[in-house]
C-alpha positions as CSV (number, residue, x, y, z in Angstrom):
1,M,-7.2,-12.1,-10.7
2,S,-8.8,-9.5,-12.8
3,K,-8.6,-9.2,-16.7
4,E,-6.4,-6.1,-16.3
5,E,-4.3,-8.1,-14.0
6,C,-3.9,-10.9,-16.0
7,M,-3.0,-9.0,-18.8
8,E,-0.3,-7.2,-16.9
9,A,1.1,-10.1,-15.5
10,L,1.1,-12.1,-18.9
11,S,2.6,-8.9,-20.5
12,K,5.6,-8.5,-17.8
13,H,6.3,-12.3,-17.3
14,A,5.5,-14.3,-20.5
15,N,5.9,-11.3,-23.2
16,I,2.3,-11.7,-24.5
17,K,0.8,-8.9,-25.9
18,P,-2.3,-7.5,-23.8
19,V,-4.7,-7.8,-27.3
20,I,-3.8,-11.2,-27.0
21,T,-4.8,-11.9,-23.8
22,S,-7.8,-9.6,-24.2
23,T,-9.1,-11.7,-26.9
24,V,-8.7,-15.3,-25.3
25,W,-10.4,-13.6,-22.0
26,K,-13.4,-12.6,-24.3
27,E,-13.8,-16.1,-25.9
28,L,-13.3,-17.6,-22.5
29,E,-16.1,-15.8,-21.2
30,K,-18.3,-16.3,-24.0
31,E,-17.7,-20.4,-23.5
32,N,-17.8,-20.4,-19.7
33,K,-20.5,-17.5,-18.8
34,E,-21.6,-19.5,-15.6
35,F,-18.0,-19.3,-14.3
36,F,-17.8,-15.8,-15.1
37,E,-21.0,-14.8,-13.7
38,A,-20.0,-16.7,-10.7
39,Y,-16.7,-15.1,-10.5
40,S,-18.0,-11.6,-10.8
41,R,-20.4,-12.2,-8.2
42,S,-18.0,-13.7,-5.8
43,K,-15.5,-10.7,-6.4
44,A,-18.4,-8.3,-6.1
45,E,-19.4,-10.0,-2.4
46,A,-15.6,-10.0,-1.6
47,E,-15.5,-6.2,-2.3
48,R,-18.6,-5.4,-0.4
49,A,-17.2,-7.4,2.9
50,S,-13.5,-5.6,2.6
51,K,-15.5,-2.2,2.6
52,T,-17.7,-3.1,5.5
53,Q,-14.6,-4.3,7.1
54,M,-12.9,-1.4,6.4
55,S,-15.9,1.0,7.7
56,Q,-15.9,-0.7,10.6
57,K,-12.6,-0.4,11.6
58,I,-12.6,3.4,10.7
59,H,-15.5,3.5,13.3
60,T,-13.7,2.0,16.1
61,I,-10.6,4.4,15.4
62,I,-13.0,6.9,15.7
63,S,-14.7,5.9,18.4
64,D,-11.3,4.8,20.4
65,S,-10.0,8.3,19.4
66,H,-13.4,10.1,21.1
67,S,-13.0,8.1,24.2
68,S,-9.4,8.7,25.0
69,S,-9.9,12.4,24.6
70,G,-12.9,12.6,26.7
71,G,-15.1,13.1,23.8
72,V,-13.8,16.0,22.3
């Protein structure tokens, strides 16, 4: 869950003001740098993998479309 998602969820479900969540999040980042660095890398890798997978699916759909239409 991203910082923004966390802020929204806590505001909606626990009535915690976003400024409070943001402040706590920043302090957690300061105290747990290694965790948040690893979290950021993991999230970036997951996003790249998702984009690659989507690109492959689009390519397959386009290829299948050209094959079934006789290459037109």
